N, C-alpha and C positions, 0 to 999 in steps of 0.2 A: 161543186155545190152551188145551186142557184142562189143569187143574192136577193134577199127580200128587202124591198125599198122601205126605208124608215119614213116617219112623218116629216122629219126635218128635210130629208132628201126630196120628198114629194113637194113640199112647200117651196124649196129653192128651184125645182124644175118648173113649177107653175109660175113662180115669180119671174124667172127668166123669160118664159113665154109671154107673160103680161108685158114686160119691158120691150120685148120684140114687137108686140102688137102696138104699144104706145109709140115706139119709134116709127113704125109703118104708118100710123095715123098722121103723125107729124109730117112725114115725107109727102103725103098726098097734098098737103097745104104748102109745103116749103121744099119743093124739089131741088132748088138750088143749094139747099143745106145738106144734101145727102151724105157727103163725106164727113161733115161735122157731127151729124146725128149718129153716125156709126163710129164715133171716136172713142167710145168707152168699152171696156170689158166689164161685164156684170159680176158683182161679188156679193153674195148673201151675207148679212151681218145681223144676227138676231137682236143686237142691242140698239138698233136704229129704228126711229119712227119717221124719219125723213131721209131723202136721198143725201148722199155725201160723196164728194169726189176729191181725188188728189191730182186730177188731170189725166190719169190713165184708167183707173177703175171707177165705176159707179157703184158705190156701196148702198145696200138697201136692206130693210127688214122684210124677209119673205112673207111671214104670216101677216104682218101689218099691211104690206102691199096688196096682198090678196083681198083682205077685207076692205081696203080703201078702193080698190078697183070695182068692187061690187056696189059701193055707195057713191063714189064721186070720180068717175073716169076723167072728167075735165081737169080736176086738180092734178092728177098724175101726169097728163100730157103737158100741162103748164109747168109742173115741177121738173119734168125731164128737160124741157126746153130751157128752163131757168139755169140748170147746171151746165148745159151746153154753152149758153151765152156767157156765163162766168169765165169759161175757158177761152171762148172766142175773143172776149174783151181783155184777157190776160189778168183778171182780177186776182188770181192766186199768187202772182209773181211780182206785182208792181206796188205793193203797199209801202215799201221803203220804210221810213221812220215814223209813219203815221200810227196813231192810236188804233190798235187792232179792233177793238169793240166798235168804235165809230166807223172805221173803214168797212167792216162787215155790213153794217146797216146801209152805208152809202152804196156799196156794191149791190145789195139786194134791191134798193130803190132804183138804181140805174137799169138793172135787168127787168124789173117789173114794169118800169115805165115803157120799155120797148114792147114787152109782151102785151100789156094792156092797150097798146095802140095798134096791135096786129089784128086786123079785122078778118079773122079766120075762124071757122067752126071749132077748131081744136084749142083755141085760146080765148075766145070772146066771153066776157063776163061783165056784170054790172060793177061800176066803180063805186067804192065807198067814199064817203065825204072826206075822210082823211087823205085818201089818195088824190082826190081831185084838188085839194088845197095844196099839197106838196108839188103836184104836177104843174099847177098854175104858177107857183113860185119858180120852178125850174124854167118854164117857158118864158116867164117875164125876164129872167136873168140870163137867158140863152145858154142854159147849162144842160148838157146831156151825159157827161161822163161821171164815173164814180169819184174822180179827183175833184171835179167841180162841186158835186153834191156834198162831198166830205167838208169842203170849206163852208158851204152854205149851212150845213148842220151845226158846225161849231159856232158860226156867227149868229144864226137866227133861230136855231131849233134845239139848242143844247138841252134845255129843260124838258123837251118833249121826246128825247131819244128813247126812253123805255117804251113809250106808246108806239113810236114809229118802228122800233125793232119788232114789237109784237104784231104790228100791222103787216109788215113786209117780209118777215121771216118765212122762207119757203124750203130751204135746205139747210143741212148741217155743215159748218165750215171746219170741223175738227181736224180734217185731213189736209187742210191747206198748209203749205210749208211755212214755218215760222223762221225767224232769222237764224236760229241755231241749226235747224234742219237744212237751211240753205247752205250754210258753211260746210256741213258734212257731206252733202251730195249736190254741190253747185253745178257740176257738169251735167248730171242727170236732169236736174231741174231746168237747165237751159235747153237741153234737148227736147224735153216735153213741151216747153214754151214754144220752141221753134216749130214743132209739129202742129201746134194749134195756130201759129201764125200762118203756116202754109194752108191750113184748112180755111182760115179767115179769108186769105187771098183768093182761094178757089171759090169760096162762097160768093165773094164780091164779083168775080168774073162770070160765074154762072148766072147770077142775077142780072148783070148787064147784058149777057148774051140772050137771055130770055125775051128781052124787049118789052116786058109787061111793066105798066106804070106801077111804081111802088106805092103802098099806102103809107100813112103817117108812121106806123111802127117800123116798117121796112126802111124808110128814109132815116129814121133815128138810128136804126141798127147799122146801116151802111156808113152813116156819119161817124158813129162811134168807132167802127173798124178803121175808117180813114184817119181819124184822129190818133188812134193807137199806132198806126203805121207811121204817122208823122213823128210821134214820140220816139219810135225805134230809130228813125232816120236821124233825129237830133241826138239821140244817145250815141250812135256811131260817130256822128260829127264831133261830139265833145272829145272823143278818144284821140282826135288829131292833136290835142294839146297835151297829151301824156308823154312821159319820158321813161326810159328804162333805168331802174335803180335797185340796188340791193336793200332789203329791209329785214329787220329782225323778225324772222318767222320761219318755223320749221318747214323744210322742203321735202315732202314725202317722195318726190321723184328721184331725189339724190340720196336717199337714206335706205340702207340695206337692213331690213328688219331682222333678217336671219342671224346676223352677227350680234345684234343687240339682245335678242331673246336667248341665244346660245350662252352668252356670258351670264345673263341673269339666272339661267337654269343650272349651270355647272359651277359658277363661282360666286353664288350668293348675289349680293347687290352690286355686281361689278360687270356692267355691259362692256363688250369688247370694242364697241364703237358708239360714239355719241351722235345724236341726231344733228344734222346740218342746221346751224342756227340762223342762217340767212337764206333768203330766196330772192331771185331777181324778178321784179314785177314791173309792169308798165302801167303807171298811174299818173295822175295830175299832181304836180308838186307846187307850182305857183303860176297863177295866171290872172289876167285883168278882165273884169266885166265892165264895159262902158255902156251906160244907159242914155239913150237919146230922150231928154226930158223937155223937148221943145213943145210948143203949143199944140202941134199936130199929133202928138203921141199920147195914147191913153194910159193913165195911171194904172187902171185895172189890168191892161195887157202886160205892162211891165211887171206887176206883182205876180201874175200868172207865170210869166217867163222865169222870174226868180224862183218861184215855188217849184216849177218843173225842173229847173237846173239843179236845185238842192236835192230834189227827190231822186233824180238820176244819179247824182254823185253818191248818194247814200245807198241806193239799191244795187248799183253796179260795183260797189266796193272800189271806187275809182280814185281814191284820195289817200295819199300818204299821211301817216301821222306826222304832225308838224308842218303840214302844207299850209299855204296862205292864199287867200283870194282877195284881190284888191277891187273894190267897187267904186266907180266914178259916175256921178251924175253930171251931164253936160248938155246944155242947149247951144248957145253961141259962145259960152264960156263955161269953165268948170264950176259947178255949183256946190258939189259935195264930194268928199272922199272918205272911205272907211276901209280899214284893213280887217279882214275876217280870218281868224286863226283856227277855227274848227267848224264842223258841220252844224253843230247846235247853234252857234252864232249866226251861221248862214240862214238857218231855218227861222230864227227869231227876227233877223233883219228882213227876210222876205215877208213874214206875216205882219210885221209892223211898219212896212215900207210907206214912206211919205215922199211924194214927188217934190223935187225942188228944181224950178226952172220956169218954163212957159214962154221963152223967147224964140228966136229963130234957130235954125239948125246949122251948126258948123262942127264937123268932126275933128278938125285940126287941133283945137285946144286940148282935147283929151290925149292925143298922141304926144303933144309937147309936155303935158303933165307927167305922162308915163316916162318919157325920156328923162325928165328932171328927177323923178323918183329913182331911176336906175343910176343916174350920175351921183346921187346922194347915198347910194348903197342901200336904200330902203327895199328896193326890188333887186334880188340877186340872181335868181334862177328862173327867169320868166319863160314860161312855156308858150305864151301867146296872148293876144288880146281878142276878146269877143265883144263885138259892138251890136247891141240890140237897137233897131231903128225902123222907121217907116221908109227910109231911103231918100228922103227929100232934104238934101243938105250939101255942104261943100266938103268934098273929099280931099285928103292930102295928096299931093302930086308925087312926093318922094317916098320910096318904099322904106318902111321901118326895118330895123335890124331883127325884129321878132315876127313870128307868124301872126297874121291878122285875119280875122273873119268877120263878116257882117251877117247878122241874123235879121231877116226881113219878115215882117208880119203881114205884108201886103205886096202886090206887084211893084217892081222897081224898074228904073231905066238902066238896062244892062250896059249901055254905052257909057254911062257916067261912072260906073264902078271901076276903080283902078285894076289893071290886069293882074297885079300881084296879090290881090285880096281873094281869100276864100269867101264863099257865100252859101247861104242856105235860105230857102223860102219856106216858112212855116205855112201850112195849108190854110185855106180860107175858112175852115171850121175851127181855127185856133181860138177865136174869141168865144167859142161855145164850150170849151173844155175846162 
């Protein structure tokens, strides 16, 4: 029997055709984004009046999309690109412990800033006064990323959040993974994120290969991609300070569910085997963050470094319960020491950070201070020391008993760094994130 197409089926068919057309229109202006623009599977959803994505599917309301296409094609092309850029910038997966409502506004502003500066027929529109004001503030403070905008919103625009949300909302974030969903499908979410990281890298390479001079929006887009790559590198770097340890947590890989359910079925509330109550994990237990607080180091950069470190520790679930972080401020002598016992304390310390120092740079007092804390038994399971600095100082000659890494915010003299020290150079766009 021949199937007679329903109204709903027709609308979804036409909706998919419209999205293919929109994707093609964007490709004519952004050929280097071909793989990223094709990263979604289209899924009709009658309850939506805006696009929504989980990183795999692009959900849309078919009937609404058809009507919108008739009236405002430009909005559709911008909205499609908006969802793509959320994934390119990894906004779905890097919220960490941030307030979700404010984070969503920050992400929308970050994406719209890029789109509004792309001088292409598929994206060009007149800026509203509100957009001009927030963009001026971003440029004045050298901020391009959602993380930087998030801090700016809290500090300077908290009272205006409802108006800014209304101004910049373009898509629906209901399918973004929250913390609970992340725990339930952590492997799947990481795989989706990696796929978008690959698309971002390919987009960057294709743009560089084209040889065309980028406009303001493309420069902002590539800078954001580069900054996100730097954060991934730093995240991997932090894992060098982790140790293997058993923690109280059910291990699904070591638990045979069949015996458990068989007992419940045949013997009432008596499972034949209990879940394994411990799981071996590789996380950070105890480490030291030393901060170069000499006259040549920016307080703002130190605060951003602390915020980024706290965010990574939270979103990567890289921290054992009961772990400790020791933070030392040091210029030519130790100026301050604080022991942090949980991530909430770390977050509060980062947000309220006040620099203490301003003298010359000598790394040696911080190492001597750590050695004294170890001798006194205050530090017992040190995973390593992370020293944030501009690199212009006196290094210790003797190798310490613990792993040591220097984190540089600018170019440094490689010959001056001791051979036993690990090192990572945060990219030149770090002060803009």
